[in-house]
Backbone as CSV, one residue per row, in Angstrom:
resi,resn,N_x,N_y,N_z,CA_x,CA_y,CA_z,C_x,C_y,C_z
1,MET,-134.611,-166.853,26.715,-134.002,-167.708,25.717,-134.388,-167.239,24.319
2,LEU,-135.668,-166.885,24.121,-136.120,-166.406,22.821,-135.429,-165.097,22.459
3,LYS,-135.239,-164.236,23.448,-134.576,-162.962,23.217,-133.145,-163.193,22.743
4,MET,-132.454,-164.141,23.354,-131.085,-164.446,22.976,-131.055,-165.058,21.568
5,PHE,-132.033,-165.896,21.249,-132.108,-166.488,19.913,-132.322,-165.398,18.862
6,ARG,-133.191,-164.440,19.146,-133.426,-163.344,18.212,-132.143,-162.558,17.964
7,ARG,-131.438,-162.258,19.041,-130.178,-161.527,18.885,-129.193,-162.325,18.045
8,PHE,-129.133,-163.633,18.268,-128.229,-164.479,17.506,-128.588,-164.447,16.026
9,VAL,-129.882,-164.526,15.696,-130.314,-164.516,14.303,-129.955,-163.188,13.645
10,VAL,-130.259,-162.079,14.311,-129.953,-160.762,13.751,-128.444,-160.598,13.610
11,PHE,-127.705,-161.007,14.621,-126.252,-160.882,14.589,-125.664,-161.736,13.469
12,SER,-126.152,-162.946,13.318,-125.655,-163.836,12.259,-125.945,-163.249,10.888
13,PHE,-127.135,-162.717,10.716,-127.503,-162.100,9.448,-126.610,-160.904,9.163
14,ALA,-126.378,-160.078,10.187,-125.532,-158.893,10.021,-124.106,-159.286,9.667
15,LEU,-123.582,-160.323,10.303,-122.233,-160.772,9.985,-122.133,-161.261,8.550
16,GLY,-123.166,-161.923,8.082,-123.181,-162.401,6.712,-123.155,-161.265,5.706
17,LEU,-123.714,-160.135,6.078,-123.758,-158.984,5.187,-122.560,-158.064,5.342
18,LEU,-121.775,-158.269,6.360,-120.659,-157.379,6.662,-119.722,-157.214,5.472
19,GLY,-119.482,-158.250,4.722,-118.577,-158.174,3.586,-119.199,-157.553,2.354
20,CYS,-120.469,-157.172,2.405,-121.160,-156.670,1.221,-121.096,-155.162,1.064
21,GLY,-120.492,-154.441,1.966,-120.441,-152.992,1.851,-119.574,-152.389,2.921
22,GLU,-119.489,-151.079,2.869,-118.642,-150.375,3.816,-119.415,-149.863,5.023
23,THR,-120.701,-150.120,5.086,-121.529,-149.642,6.180,-121.428,-150.590,7.365
24,ASP,-121.384,-150.034,8.554,-121.306,-150.838,9.762,-122.666,-151.457,10.022
25,THR,-122.753,-152.771,9.889,-124.028,-153.455,10.079,-123.982,-154.432,11.236
26,THR,-122.984,-154.298,12.097,-122.925,-155.200,13.247,-123.929,-154.742,14.283
27,THR,-124.514,-155.691,14.968,-125.476,-155.333,15.996,-124.737,-154.853,17.233
28,PRO,-125.332,-153.962,17.994,-124.667,-153.470,19.189,-124.588,-154.566,20.251
29,SER,-123.531,-154.538,21.023,-123.395,-155.529,22.085,-123.962,-154.975,23.385
30,ASP,-124.214,-155.853,24.316,-124.749,-155.428,25.605,-123.743,-154.621,26.403
31,THR,-122.478,-154.671,26.026,-121.452,-153.963,26.784,-121.205,-152.571,26.260
32,GLN,-121.908,-152.145,25.207,-121.718,-150.802,24.688,-122.265,-149.783,25.690
33,ASP,-121.872,-148.536,25.484,-122.298,-147.473,26.391,-123.777,-147.140,26.193
34,GLU,-124.165,-145.963,26.599,-125.571,-145.566,26.573,-126.169,-145.537,25.177
35,SER,-125.345,-145.458,24.119,-125.904,-145.394,22.771,-126.722,-146.644,22.446
36,ALA,-126.449,-147.744,23.136,-127.213,-148.974,22.907,-128.601,-148.893,23.530
37,ASN,-128.884,-147.839,24.263,-130.191,-147.661,24.886,-131.056,-146.666,24.127
38,THR,-130.683,-146.341,22.909,-131.451,-145.385,22.125,-132.739,-146.034,21.630
39,PRO,-133.719,-145.226,21.250,-134.952,-145.799,20.700,-134.698,-146.694,19.486
40,ALA,-133.731,-146.357,18.653,-133.417,-147.194,17.487,-132.936,-148.571,17.933
41,CYS,-132.100,-148.608,18.964,-131.612,-149.896,19.476,-132.751,-150.700,20.098
42,GLN,-133.663,-150.009,20.759,-134.809,-150.700,21.348,-135.713,-151.270,20.261
43,LEU,-135.923,-150.513,19.182,-136.714,-151.029,18.060,-136.068,-152.292,17.501
44,LEU,-134.756,-152.257,17.360,-134.043,-153.429,16.850,-134.212,-154.619,17.775
45,GLU,-134.069,-154.382,19.069,-134.200,-155.466,20.042,-135.609,-156.040,20.064
46,ASP,-136.602,-155.184,19.919,-138.001,-155.613,19.986,-138.523,-156.189,18.667
47,PHE,-137.778,-156.029,17.595,-138.300,-156.358,16.269,-138.640,-157.826,16.095
48,GLY,-137.810,-158.694,16.545,-138.080,-160.131,16.376,-137.370,-160.698,15.166
49,ASP,-137.760,-161.906,14.819,-137.106,-162.632,13.735,-137.676,-162.251,12.381
50,CYS,-136.804,-162.275,11.384,-137.248,-162.145,9.999,-137.514,-163.548,9.477
51,GLY,-138.532,-163.679,8.686,-138.859,-164.980,8.122,-137.804,-165.470,7.146
52,ALA,-137.855,-166.727,6.855,-136.879,-167.337,5.954,-137.326,-167.239,4.496
53,CYS,-138.464,-166.647,4.238,-138.946,-166.539,2.862,-138.160,-165.467,2.103
54,TYR,-138.398,-165.391,0.833,-137.786,-164.359,-0.008,-138.847,-163.908,-0.991
55,ASP,-139.148,-162.608,-0.960,-140.136,-162.134,-1.919,-139.618,-161.010,-2.797
56,GLY,-138.317,-160.748,-2.749,-137.723,-159.769,-3.657,-136.787,-158.800,-2.965
57,ILE,-136.277,-157.878,-3.763,-135.364,-156.840,-3.289,-136.203,-155.678,-2.760
58,VAL,-135.884,-155.227,-1.567,-136.603,-154.129,-0.924,-135.596,-153.066,-0.503
59,THR,-135.953,-151.810,-0.670,-135.142,-150.700,-0.185,-135.913,-149.998,0.916
60,CYS,-135.286,-149.884,2.089,-135.859,-149.125,3.202,-134.955,-147.942,3.491
61,SER,-135.563,-146.805,3.795,-134.805,-145.589,4.039,-135.350,-144.840,5.242
62,TYR,-134.429,-144.216,5.956,-134.790,-143.285,7.030,-133.728,-142.199,7.025
63,GLY,-134.141,-140.966,6.819,-133.174,-139.870,6.759,-132.166,-140.128,5.652
64,ASP,-130.873,-140.074,5.992,-129.832,-140.283,4.987,-129.380,-141.745,4.899
65,ILE,-130.068,-142.639,5.608,-129.737,-144.060,5.574,-130.683,-144.761,4.607
66,SER,-130.105,-145.528,3.704,-130.893,-146.297,2.746,-130.249,-147.669,2.605
67,VAL,-131.061,-148.708,2.716,-130.568,-150.078,2.651,-131.402,-150.852,1.640
68,THR,-130.718,-151.571,0.753,-131.382,-152.424,-0.221,-130.957,-153.856,0.041
69,GLU,-131.930,-154.721,0.309,-131.656,-156.114,0.681,-132.695,-157.029,0.052
70,GLY,-132.284,-158.260,-0.193,-133.238,-159.306,-0.487,-133.986,-159.573,0.811
71,SER,-135.295,-159.537,0.773,-136.055,-159.563,2.009,-137.278,-160.454,1.957
72,CYS,-137.759,-160.765,3.133,-139.030,-161.436,3.325,-139.978,-160.384,3.894
73,GLN,-140.874,-159.888,3.077,-141.812,-158.837,3.463,-141.091,-157.594,3.979
74,GLY,-139.911,-157.308,3.447,-139.157,-156.109,3.802,-138.415,-156.196,5.114
75,CYS,-138.502,-157.314,5.799,-137.942,-157.446,7.142,-136.429,-157.212,7.189
76,GLN,-135.686,-157.884,6.333,-134.228,-157.789,6.392,-133.745,-156.368,6.116
77,ALA,-134.346,-155.692,5.151,-133.953,-154.319,4.844,-134.282,-153.389,6.016
78,LEU,-135.442,-153.564,6.619,-135.842,-152.738,7.751,-134.917,-152.953,8.950
79,VAL,-134.575,-154.201,9.228,-133.670,-154.504,10.337,-132.317,-153.844,10.106
80,GLN,-131.840,-153.838,8.876,-130.549,-153.207,8.588,-130.600,-151.693,8.815
81,VAL,-131.730,-151.067,8.517,-131.894,-149.635,8.813,-131.804,-149.423,10.327
82,TYR,-132.511,-150.241,11.100,-132.467,-150.123,12.560,-131.059,-150.354,13.094
83,ILE,-130.341,-151.318,12.531,-128.962,-151.582,12.967,-128.090,-150.354,12.725
84,GLN,-128.206,-149.768,11.546,-127.388,-148.596,11.247,-127.746,-147.414,12.150
85,LEU,-129.037,-147.199,12.376,-129.455,-146.110,13.268,-128.920,-146.335,14.678
86,CYS,-129.018,-147.559,15.146,-128.533,-147.900,16.481,-127.029,-147.693,16.571
87,ASN,-126.290,-148.219,15.602,-124.835,-148.085,15.629,-124.377,-146.638,15.493
88,ASN,-125.183,-145.816,14.814,-124.851,-144.398,14.673,-125.246,-143.585,15.902
89,GLY,-125.927,-144.217,16.862,-126.347,-143.508,18.070,-127.519,-142.570,17.840
90,ASN,-128.321,-142.827,16.815,-129.468,-141.978,16.510,-130.398,-141.928,17.718
91,THR,-130.825,-140.727,18.093,-131.672,-140.557,19.284,-133.108,-140.147,18.940
92,ASP,-133.499,-140.235,17.674,-134.879,-139.933,17.314,-135.802,-140.898,18.057
93,SER,-137.015,-140.460,18.324,-137.965,-141.322,19.036,-138.341,-142.521,18.173
94,ALA,-138.765,-143.586,18.824,-139.208,-144.781,18.109,-140.365,-144.432,17.181
95,GLU,-141.268,-143.579,17.638,-142.411,-143.179,16.827,-141.955,-142.444,15.566
96,ALA,-140.966,-141.555,15.711,-140.456,-140.813,14.558,-139.761,-141.752,13.577
97,ILE,-139.002,-142.711,14.101,-138.305,-143.666,13.233,-139.308,-144.519,12.471
98,GLU,-140.305,-145.049,13.186,-141.313,-145.891,12.529,-142.105,-145.102,11.489
99,ALA,-142.478,-143.862,11.818,-143.263,-143.050,10.890,-142.429,-142.581,9.701
100,GLY,-141.136,-142.355,9.925,-140.284,-141.810,8.873,-139.570,-142.834,8.020
101,THR,-139.663,-144.096,8.372,-139.006,-145.145,7.588,-139.927,-145.576,6.460
102,GLU,-139.401,-145.521,5.247,-140.163,-145.921,4.076,-139.491,-147.099,3.399
103,CYS,-140.292,-148.070,3.004,-139.792,-149.255,2.310,-140.545,-149.427,0.999
104,THR,-139.805,-149.812,-0.030,-140.417,-150.057,-1.338,-141.114,-151.409,-1.327
105,ASP,-141.971,-151.615,-2.300,-142.555,-152.926,-2.511,-141.460,-153.847,-3.033
106,PRO,-141.540,-155.145,-2.733,-140.514,-156.073,-3.227,-140.447,-156.100,-4.761
107,VAL,-139.228,-156.126,-5.270,-138.993,-156.208,-6.712,-138.290,-157.532,-6.977
108,GLN,-138.856,-158.312,-7.864,-138.252,-159.603,-8.205,-137.044,-159.363,-9.098
109,GLU,-136.007,-160.154,-8.879,-134.785,-160.047,-9.691,-134.993,-160.715,-11.022
Protein backbone atom coordinates (compact mmCIF):
# COMPACT_ATOMS: atom_id res chain seq x y z
CA MET A 1 0.00 0.00 0.00
CA LEU A 2 2.84 2.40 0.86
CA LYS A 3 4.56 1.57 -2.42
CA MET A 4 1.39 2.42 -4.34
CA PHE A 5 1.00 5.67 -2.37
CA ARG A 6 4.58 6.66 -3.23
CA ARG A 7 3.96 6.02 -6.90
CA PHE A 8 0.78 8.08 -6.74
CA VAL A 9 2.61 11.01 -5.11
CA VAL A 10 5.45 10.94 -7.65
CA PHE A 11 3.01 10.51 -10.53
CA SER A 12 0.81 13.37 -9.30
CA PHE A 13 3.82 15.63 -8.91
CA ALA A 14 5.06 14.72 -12.39
CA LEU A 15 1.66 15.42 -13.92
CA GLY A 16 1.59 18.81 -12.26
CA LEU A 17 4.91 19.65 -13.86
CA LEU A 18 4.05 18.25 -17.28
CA GLY A 19 2.82 21.61 -18.54
CA CYS A 20 5.99 23.40 -17.41
CA GLY A 21 8.33 22.23 -20.17
CA GLU A 22 8.93 20.03 -23.13
CA THR A 23 10.73 17.30 -21.20
CA ASP A 24 8.95 14.01 -20.59
CA THR A 25 8.43 13.88 -16.84
CA THR A 26 5.78 11.19 -16.62
CA THR A 27 6.63 8.26 -14.43
CA PRO A 28 6.98 4.89 -16.12
CA SER A 29 4.04 2.54 -15.85
CA ASP A 30 4.21 -1.07 -14.75
CA THR A 31 3.19 -2.14 -18.24
CA GLN A 32 6.24 -0.66 -19.96
CA ASP A 33 8.85 -2.96 -21.44
CA GLU A 34 12.24 -3.80 -19.95
CA SER A 35 13.32 -0.14 -19.87
CA ALA A 36 11.26 0.21 -16.68
CA ASN A 37 13.64 -2.26 -15.03
CA THR A 38 16.72 -0.07 -15.43
CA PRO A 39 18.74 1.04 -12.41
CA ALA A 40 17.38 4.58 -12.88
CA CYS A 41 13.81 3.28 -12.67
CA GLN A 42 14.68 1.26 -9.59
CA LEU A 43 16.20 4.35 -7.93
CA LEU A 44 12.99 6.22 -8.67
CA GLU A 45 10.85 3.43 -7.26
CA ASP A 46 12.98 3.12 -4.12
CA PHE A 47 13.31 6.86 -3.52
CA GLY A 48 10.20 7.43 -1.44
CA ASP A 49 8.19 10.55 -0.79
CA CYS A 50 9.40 14.11 -1.05
CA GLY A 51 8.50 16.27 1.89
CA ALA A 52 5.92 19.00 1.66
CA CYS A 53 8.38 21.68 2.78
CA TYR A 54 9.98 24.24 0.49
CA ASP A 55 13.48 25.49 1.01
CA GLY A 56 14.27 27.03 -2.38
CA ILE A 57 15.10 26.40 -6.01
CA VAL A 58 17.49 23.49 -6.58
CA THR A 59 19.17 22.33 -9.78
CA CYS A 60 20.15 18.66 -10.07
CA SER A 61 22.14 17.34 -13.01
CA TYR A 62 23.34 14.01 -14.33
CA GLY A 63 25.12 13.85 -17.67
CA ASP A 64 23.18 16.00 -20.14
CA ILE A 65 20.05 16.09 -17.95
CA SER A 66 19.54 19.13 -15.75
CA VAL A 67 16.40 19.91 -13.76
CA THR A 68 15.61 23.04 -11.77
CA GLU A 69 12.70 22.77 -9.33
CA GLY A 70 11.36 24.30 -6.19
CA SER A 71 12.32 21.61 -3.72
CA CYS A 72 12.34 20.34 -0.18
CA GLN A 73 15.98 19.48 0.50
CA GLY A 74 16.49 18.94 -3.25
CA CYS A 75 14.06 16.03 -3.35
CA GLN A 76 11.76 17.20 -6.15
CA ALA A 77 14.63 18.14 -8.47
CA LEU A 78 16.40 14.83 -7.83
CA VAL A 79 13.22 12.82 -8.47
CA GLN A 80 12.75 14.63 -11.78
CA VAL A 81 16.30 13.66 -12.83
CA TYR A 82 15.51 10.01 -12.00
CA ILE A 83 12.22 10.22 -13.93
CA GLN A 84 13.98 11.55 -17.01
CA LEU A 85 16.74 8.93 -16.79
CA CYS A 86 14.16 6.19 -16.40
CA ASN A 87 12.01 7.43 -19.27
CA ASN A 88 15.10 7.73 -21.48
CA GLY A 89 16.00 4.10 -20.74
CA ASN A 90 19.35 5.04 -19.18
CA THR A 91 21.20 1.86 -18.20
CA ASP A 92 23.97 3.35 -16.04
CA SER A 93 24.35 1.59 -12.69
CA ALA A 94 22.55 2.97 -9.65
CA GLU A 95 25.95 3.62 -8.07
CA ALA A 96 27.11 5.63 -11.09
CA ILE A 97 23.87 7.64 -11.15
CA GLU A 98 24.03 8.41 -7.42
CA ALA A 99 27.73 9.33 -7.59
CA GLY A 100 27.36 11.39 -10.76
CA THR A 101 24.25 13.36 -9.82
CA GLU A 102 25.02 16.81 -8.51
CA CYS A 103 22.54 19.16 -6.86
CA THR A 104 23.00 22.81 -5.96
CA ASP A 105 22.24 24.23 -2.55
CA PRO A 106 18.72 25.68 -2.33
CA VAL A 107 18.41 29.28 -3.55
CA GLN A 108 15.61 31.40 -2.15
CA GLU A 109 13.52 33.29 -4.70
